[in-house]
C-alpha positions as CSV (number, residue, x, y, z in Angstrom):
1,M,76.0,4.5,38.3
2,H,79.5,4.8,36.7
3,A,80.1,2.8,33.6
4,E,83.0,0.9,35.3
5,A,80.5,-0.6,37.8
6,K,78.1,-2.0,35.3
7,T,78.5,-5.5,33.9
8,Q,75.5,-6.2,31.7
9,P,76.1,-5.3,28.0
10,Y,74.1,-2.4,26.8
11,W,72.9,-4.4,23.8
12,M,71.1,-7.0,25.9
13,R,69.7,-4.5,28.3
14,I,68.1,-2.6,25.4
15,A,66.9,-5.8,23.7
16,H,64.7,-6.8,26.7
17,P,64.8,-10.5,26.1
18,P,62.1,-12.5,27.9
19,A,63.0,-14.9,30.7
20,R,63.0,-18.6,29.7
21,P,62.7,-21.7,31.9
22,R,65.3,-24.0,33.2
23,L,65.4,-27.7,32.1
24,S,63.7,-29.1,35.1
25,E,63.2,-32.7,33.9
26,D,64.9,-35.2,31.6
27,S,63.9,-34.8,27.9
28,S,64.6,-36.2,24.5
29,A,64.9,-34.5,21.1
30,D,66.1,-35.0,17.5
31,V,68.9,-32.4,18.0
32,V,70.2,-30.8,21.2
33,I,72.3,-27.7,20.9
34,V,74.6,-26.5,23.7
35,G,74.8,-22.7,23.6
36,A,72.2,-20.1,22.8
37,G,74.4,-17.6,20.9
38,L,74.4,-16.9,17.2
39,T,76.0,-20.2,16.2
40,G,73.5,-22.4,18.1
41,L,70.5,-20.3,17.2
42,W,71.3,-20.0,13.5
43,T,72.0,-23.8,13.4
44,A,68.5,-24.4,14.8
45,H,67.0,-21.9,12.3
46,Y,68.5,-23.6,9.3
47,L,67.9,-27.1,10.5
48,L,64.2,-26.2,10.6
49,G,64.5,-24.9,7.1
50,R,65.8,-28.2,6.0
51,D,63.3,-30.3,8.0
52,P,60.5,-28.3,9.8
53,G,59.5,-31.4,11.7
54,L,62.7,-31.6,13.7
55,D,62.4,-31.5,17.5
56,I,65.2,-29.2,18.7
57,V,66.3,-28.3,22.2
58,V,68.7,-25.5,23.0
59,L,70.5,-25.4,26.4
60,E,72.1,-22.2,27.7
61,A,74.1,-21.9,30.9
62,E,73.1,-18.2,31.4
63,T,70.7,-16.3,29.1
64,V,70.2,-16.1,25.3
65,G,73.1,-14.0,23.9
66,Y,75.0,-14.0,27.2
67,G,78.4,-14.7,25.5
68,A,80.1,-13.1,22.5
69,S,76.8,-12.9,20.5
70,G,75.4,-10.2,22.9
71,R,78.7,-8.5,23.7
72,N,80.4,-7.8,20.3
73,G,80.9,-4.6,18.4
74,G,78.0,-5.1,16.0
75,W,80.0,-5.8,12.9
76,V,78.6,-8.2,10.3
77,S,81.9,-8.5,8.4
78,N,83.3,-10.4,5.5
79,L,86.6,-10.9,7.2
80,I,87.3,-14.7,7.3
81,P,87.8,-16.1,10.8
82,G,91.2,-17.6,10.0
83,H,94.7,-17.3,8.6
84,A,94.3,-17.2,4.8
85,G,97.9,-18.0,4.1
86,R,97.9,-21.1,6.3
87,L,94.6,-22.3,4.9
88,A,95.9,-21.9,1.4
89,A,99.1,-23.9,2.1
90,R,97.0,-26.7,3.5
91,Y,93.9,-26.7,1.2
92,G,94.8,-24.6,-1.8
93,R,94.1,-21.1,-2.9
94,A,90.9,-21.9,-4.7
95,S,89.4,-23.4,-1.5
96,V,90.3,-20.2,0.5
97,D,88.8,-18.0,-2.2
98,S,85.6,-20.1,-1.8
99,F,85.7,-19.5,1.9
100,R,86.2,-15.7,1.4
101,D,83.2,-15.7,-0.9
102,A,81.1,-17.7,1.5
103,V,81.8,-15.4,4.4
104,R,81.1,-12.3,2.2
105,D,77.8,-13.9,1.2
106,S,77.0,-14.5,4.8
107,V,76.8,-10.8,5.4
108,T,74.0,-10.6,2.8
109,E,72.4,-13.8,4.2
110,T,72.4,-12.4,7.8
111,V,70.6,-9.3,6.6
112,R,68.2,-11.2,4.5
113,A,67.3,-13.7,7.2
114,A,66.8,-11.0,9.8
115,E,64.4,-9.3,7.4
116,E,62.6,-12.6,6.7
117,L,62.2,-13.1,10.5
118,S,61.0,-9.5,10.9
119,I,63.8,-8.7,13.3
120,D,64.4,-5.0,13.7
121,A,68.1,-5.0,14.7
122,D,69.1,-1.5,13.4
123,I,70.8,-3.1,10.4
124,V,72.4,-0.9,7.8
125,R,75.0,-1.8,5.2
126,P,77.4,1.2,5.2
127,G,80.7,-0.7,4.9
128,T,83.6,0.1,7.1
129,V,86.5,2.6,7.2
130,S,89.8,1.5,8.6
131,V,91.6,4.7,9.4
132,A,95.4,5.1,9.3
133,L,96.8,7.3,12.1
134,T,100.5,6.8,11.4
135,P,102.6,6.4,8.2
136,A,103.3,2.8,9.1
137,Q,99.6,2.1,9.3
138,A,99.0,3.8,6.0
139,A,101.8,1.7,4.4
140,R,100.2,-1.5,5.7
141,Q,96.9,-0.5,4.3
142,R,98.4,0.1,0.8
143,R,99.9,-3.4,0.9
144,R,96.6,-4.9,2.1
145,V,94.6,-3.4,-0.8
146,A,97.3,-4.4,-3.3
147,A,97.1,-8.0,-2.1
148,A,93.3,-8.1,-2.2
149,R,91.1,-9.6,-4.9
150,P,89.0,-7.3,-7.1
151,Q,85.8,-9.0,-5.7
152,D,86.8,-8.1,-2.2
153,G,85.9,-4.5,-3.0
154,L,88.6,-2.8,-0.9
155,K,89.3,0.9,-1.9
156,L,92.1,3.1,-0.6
157,L,90.9,6.4,0.7
158,A,92.9,9.6,0.7
159,P,92.7,11.7,3.9
160,H,90.1,14.0,2.3
161,E,88.0,11.0,1.3
162,V,88.0,9.8,4.9
163,D,86.9,13.3,5.9
164,E,84.0,13.1,3.5
165,R,82.7,10.1,5.5
166,M,83.9,11.0,9.0
167,R,86.3,13.6,10.2
168,V,88.9,11.7,12.2
169,A,91.6,13.8,13.8
170,G,95.1,13.2,12.2
171,N,93.9,10.7,9.6
172,L,96.4,9.8,6.9
173,G,94.0,8.0,4.7
174,G,92.1,4.7,5.1
175,V,90.6,1.7,3.5
176,F,86.9,1.3,2.7
177,N,85.4,-2.2,2.8
178,P,81.8,-2.2,1.4
179,F,81.0,-5.7,2.6
180,V,80.2,-4.9,6.3
181,A,76.9,-4.3,7.9
182,R,76.1,-2.6,11.2
183,V,73.8,-4.5,13.6
184,H,72.5,-4.2,17.2
185,P,73.8,-7.6,18.5
186,G,71.2,-7.9,21.3
187,K,68.2,-7.3,19.1
188,L,69.6,-9.8,16.5
189,V,70.2,-12.7,18.9
190,D,67.0,-12.1,20.8
191,G,65.0,-11.9,17.6
192,I,66.3,-15.2,16.3
193,A,65.5,-16.9,19.7
194,R,62.0,-15.5,19.7
195,S,61.4,-16.8,16.2
196,L,62.7,-20.3,17.1
197,T,60.4,-20.4,20.2
198,E,57.4,-19.5,18.0
199,R,58.3,-22.4,15.7
200,G,58.5,-25.0,18.5
201,V,62.2,-25.0,19.4
202,R,62.6,-25.4,23.2
203,V,65.1,-23.0,24.6
204,F,66.2,-23.4,28.2
205,E,68.2,-20.8,30.1
206,H,70.2,-21.0,33.4
207,T,70.9,-24.7,32.5
208,P,74.7,-25.2,32.6
209,V,75.9,-28.3,30.8
210,E,78.3,-30.6,32.6
211,T,79.0,-33.3,30.0
212,I,78.6,-33.6,26.3
213,A,78.7,-37.1,24.9
214,A,77.4,-39.0,21.9
215,G,73.6,-39.2,22.2
216,R,73.4,-37.4,25.6
217,V,73.9,-34.1,27.3
218,T,73.8,-33.8,31.1
219,T,73.3,-30.6,33.1
220,A,74.4,-29.3,36.5
221,L,70.8,-29.4,37.5
222,G,70.7,-33.2,37.4
223,T,68.7,-33.3,34.2
224,S,69.7,-34.5,30.8
225,V,68.6,-34.5,27.1
226,T,69.1,-37.5,24.9
227,A,69.3,-36.9,21.1
228,P,71.0,-38.6,18.2
229,V,72.6,-35.3,17.2
230,V,74.5,-33.1,19.7
231,V,75.9,-29.7,18.7
232,R,78.4,-27.8,20.8
233,A,78.2,-24.0,20.1
234,T,79.9,-22.6,23.1
235,E,82.7,-20.5,21.5
236,G,84.8,-18.7,24.2
237,F,83.3,-20.9,26.9
238,A,84.7,-24.1,25.5
239,P,88.1,-23.7,27.2
240,Q,86.4,-23.6,30.6
241,Q,85.9,-27.4,30.2
242,G,89.7,-27.9,30.5
243,S,90.4,-28.3,26.7
244,R,93.4,-26.7,25.1
245,E,91.6,-26.6,21.8
246,F,90.8,-22.9,22.1
247,L,92.2,-20.0,24.0
248,A,89.6,-17.8,25.7
249,M,90.5,-14.2,24.6
250,N,88.9,-11.3,26.4
251,S,87.6,-8.2,24.6
252,H,86.1,-5.1,26.1
253,M,83.7,-2.4,25.0
254,I,82.5,1.1,26.1
255,I,79.4,3.0,24.8
256,T,78.9,6.7,25.2
257,R,75.8,8.6,26.0
258,P,74.0,10.0,23.0
259,Q,76.1,12.7,21.4
260,S,74.8,16.2,20.6
261,D,73.7,17.4,17.1
262,R,76.6,19.8,17.2
263,F,79.1,17.0,17.6
264,W,77.6,15.0,14.7
265,D,77.6,18.2,12.6
266,E,81.3,18.6,13.4
267,V,82.3,15.0,12.8
268,G,79.9,14.0,10.0
269,W,79.6,10.2,9.9
270,S,76.1,10.5,8.5
271,G,76.6,7.2,6.6
272,H,76.9,5.1,9.8
273,E,80.0,3.4,8.5
274,L,81.8,1.1,10.9
275,I,85.2,2.4,12.0
276,S,88.5,0.9,13.1
277,D,92.1,2.1,13.3
278,A,94.9,0.2,11.7
279,A,97.1,-0.3,14.8
280,H,98.4,-3.6,15.8
281,D,96.4,-3.3,19.1
282,Y,93.4,-2.0,17.2
283,V,90.0,-0.6,18.2
284,Y,86.7,-1.0,16.4
285,G,83.5,0.9,16.7
286,Q,80.1,1.9,15.4
287,R,77.7,4.9,15.4
288,T,74.5,3.5,16.9
289,S,71.0,4.2,15.6
290,D,70.4,6.4,18.7
291,G,73.5,8.6,18.3
292,R,76.0,6.9,20.6
293,I,79.5,5.5,19.7
294,A,80.3,2.0,20.8
295,L,84.0,1.2,20.8
296,G,85.9,-2.0,21.5
297,G,89.4,-3.3,22.0
298,R,91.4,-6.1,23.6
299,G,92.4,-4.3,26.8
300,V,93.4,-7.3,29.0
301,P,93.3,-10.0,26.4
302,Y,94.0,-13.1,28.5
303,V,93.6,-14.2,32.1
304,Y,95.7,-17.1,33.4
305,G,94.1,-20.5,32.9
306,N,91.6,-19.4,30.3
307,G,89.8,-17.6,33.1
308,F,87.3,-14.8,32.8
309,D,84.4,-13.3,34.8
310,L,81.8,-11.5,32.7
311,T,80.1,-10.3,35.8
312,A,83.2,-8.3,37.0
313,P,83.5,-4.6,36.2
314,T,85.6,-3.8,33.1
315,P,89.2,-2.9,34.3
316,R,89.4,0.8,34.8
317,S,92.7,0.9,32.9
318,T,90.9,-0.6,29.9
319,V,88.1,1.9,30.1
320,S,90.6,4.7,30.3
321,T,92.5,3.4,27.2
322,L,89.3,3.2,25.1
323,R,88.2,6.7,26.3
324,A,91.6,8.0,25.1
325,S,91.2,6.3,21.7
326,L,87.8,8.0,21.2
327,R,89.3,11.4,22.2
328,R,92.3,10.9,19.9
329,M,90.0,10.2,16.9
330,F,87.2,12.7,17.9
331,P,88.7,15.4,20.2
332,T,85.3,17.1,20.7
333,I,83.5,14.0,21.9
334,D,81.8,13.9,25.3
335,V,83.1,10.8,27.1
336,G,82.9,12.3,30.6
337,E,80.2,9.9,31.6
338,L,79.9,6.7,29.6
339,E,76.6,4.8,29.4
340,E,78.2,1.4,30.1
341,S,81.3,-0.7,29.7
342,W,81.4,-4.5,29.5
343,S,83.7,-7.4,28.7
344,G,83.3,-10.5,26.5
345,V,85.2,-13.6,25.6
346,L,86.0,-15.2,22.2
347,A,87.7,-18.4,21.1
348,V,91.0,-18.6,19.3
349,S,92.6,-21.8,18.0
350,R,96.4,-22.2,18.0
351,D,96.5,-21.5,14.2
352,W,93.9,-18.8,14.4
353,N,91.5,-20.8,12.2
354,A,87.8,-21.4,13.0
355,R,86.3,-24.7,12.4
356,V,83.0,-26.6,11.8
357,T,83.1,-30.3,12.7
358,W,80.7,-33.2,12.2
359,N,81.1,-36.9,13.0
360,R,78.2,-38.8,11.5
361,S,78.9,-42.0,13.4
362,S,78.8,-40.3,16.8
363,G,76.3,-37.5,15.9
364,L,78.6,-34.9,17.5
365,A,79.0,-31.5,15.9
366,A,80.6,-28.3,16.8
367,A,81.6,-24.9,15.6
368,G,83.7,-22.0,16.9
369,G,87.0,-20.2,17.1
370,Y,85.9,-17.1,15.2
371,V,88.9,-15.0,16.5
372,G,86.6,-11.9,16.9
373,H,85.0,-12.0,13.5
374,G,82.1,-14.2,14.4
375,V,78.8,-12.5,13.5
376,A,78.8,-13.4,9.8
377,P,80.7,-16.7,10.2
378,A,78.3,-17.8,12.9
379,N,75.5,-17.6,10.2
380,L,77.7,-19.5,7.8
381,A,78.5,-22.1,10.5
382,G,74.8,-22.6,11.2
383,R,74.0,-23.2,7.5
384,T,77.0,-25.5,7.1
385,L,76.0,-27.6,10.2
386,A,72.5,-27.8,8.9
387,D,73.7,-29.2,5.6
388,L,76.2,-31.6,7.3
389,I,73.6,-32.9,9.8
390,T,70.9,-33.4,7.3
391,G,73.2,-34.9,4.7
392,T,72.6,-32.1,2.2
393,E,75.4,-31.8,-0.3
394,S,76.4,-28.2,-0.9
395,P,79.4,-26.1,-1.6
396,L,79.4,-25.1,2.1
397,T,80.3,-28.6,3.2
398,A,83.5,-28.5,1.1
399,L,84.8,-25.3,2.7
400,P,88.3,-25.6,4.3
401,W,87.1,-25.0,7.8
402,V,84.9,-28.1,7.8
403,N,86.6,-30.7,10.0
404,H,89.8,-28.6,10.1
405,T,92.2,-29.5,12.9
406,S,94.7,-27.4,14.8
407,R,97.3,-28.3,17.4
408,S,96.6,-27.6,21.0
409,W,97.6,-24.5,22.8
410,E,100.6,-24.7,25.1
411,P,100.0,-25.5,28.8
412,E,100.2,-22.9,31.5
413,P,102.1,-20.9,32.4
414,L,103.5,-20.8,28.8
415,R,100.2,-19.8,27.4
416,W,99.7,-16.9,29.7
417,L,103.3,-15.7,29.3
418,G,103.0,-16.0,25.5
419,V,99.8,-14.0,25.2
420,R,100.9,-11.4,27.7
421,S,104.2,-10.9,25.9
422,V,102.7,-10.8,22.4
423,Y,100.1,-8.1,23.3
424,S,102.7,-6.1,25.2
425,A,104.8,-6.3,22.0
426,Y,101.9,-5.0,19.9
427,R,101.4,-2.0,22.2
428,A,105.1,-1.3,22.2
429,A,105.1,-1.5,18.4
430,D,102.2,1.0,18.2
431,T,104.0,3.4,20.5
432,L,107.2,3.2,18.4
433,E,105.4,3.7,15.1
434,T,103.6,6.7,16.5
435,A,106.8,8.3,17.8
436,R,108.9,7.4,14.8
437,F,106.2,8.5,12.3
438,D,107.6,6.8,9.2
439,E,106.4,4.0,7.0
440,R,108.3,1.1,8.6
441,T,106.3,-1.5,10.5
442,S,108.0,-2.2,13.8
443,R,110.0,-5.4,13.9
444,I,108.5,-6.0,17.3
445,A,105.1,-6.4,15.7
446,T,106.5,-8.6,13.0
447,L,108.1,-10.9,15.6
448,A,104.9,-11.0,17.6
449,D,102.9,-12.0,14.6
450,R,105.3,-14.9,14.0
451,I,105.2,-16.1,17.6
452,S,101.4,-15.8,17.9
453,G,100.4,-16.9,14.5
454,R,97.9,-14.0,14.2
455,P,97.0,-13.2,10.6
């Protein structure tokens, strides 16, 4: 079967998660969590760490890891899910620095927790290399490193230093970030779910939730769960409920067949570093433990009305674009027959800042809006929610994303027109920078950043 016809993400197919029951009758619990992705599962994990006696129910509309948690690129990254400049203007530079540190520490905590739970998720901590393929990209990278804090660990790489890690055709240098781990997303999310089930958490699949209210969650099956604490952890699926709180942004991935030993000898990449380019419409990837390359990008970033269909084949144009990106970076790669391609959806707030919310009087909590950097922040959100819900005072509950508010997205068709125009502008800017081959960032991209609010 051709990759374009497959819809299940490779990560979850390889993880082989067990089937779990539907919620067939009304129930009650101490905490009910809507969404069995990383945010919901980590929240349950850390709640049990605070109070092992808690009765927790997790409701999932599809299957564990069905959303972004089982469809991402496998980066556990220290990139904050937000716009640092806007957060600093609102909450102060020191607060943003604490946020940066907390996300960086969440990379370590994710690795530690996976080891503690005996989850074999192909985790290594090689860091990431962002490769410059045009002079404008290289200039932006120099500015990025100059603006970084010493504790962020960013290091400029000359072209020969990139080659020592991985031989990328036409590279003009890069940036190395040591605080990034590689993970197999399917194995991670499935491993957490299995651990929770063993500790008494009730996880129900194929149980779509219709209403979330204080003290009660009702499902499309006619069943409900009553609980004093209700957590919404639905990320990119939240906009489907009609809210303009988040925009549902699509992302797409391809994964190759295992590459030959000859290819790896030519390319190097023995350290398994994560890789991205430094374009405005960027791609990101990893070398998997079984010798494949998984590569992702935005492709068709937005569908009218926050629509998406994760069962639909990945658009052929998107697959072709990602194939071309792989060939551009690694000309000798075999991408003639891909293993799979798939799509995912992530949540973006209007100011590009994620949030964790808690209302003690109503018992309603939520987290999301990770703008594509969600693996480590989901762990941080789980720990933060656990502290907020149990009344545990900690530095996490004072971070600037706690109870942060953003204005709503524009109504349609303005939202669709805006996103379509912005990403068309980013692609045009990349084309111009490639053709011009000088250090100037395209004014088209600068304008698109201002309009979109993207960091």
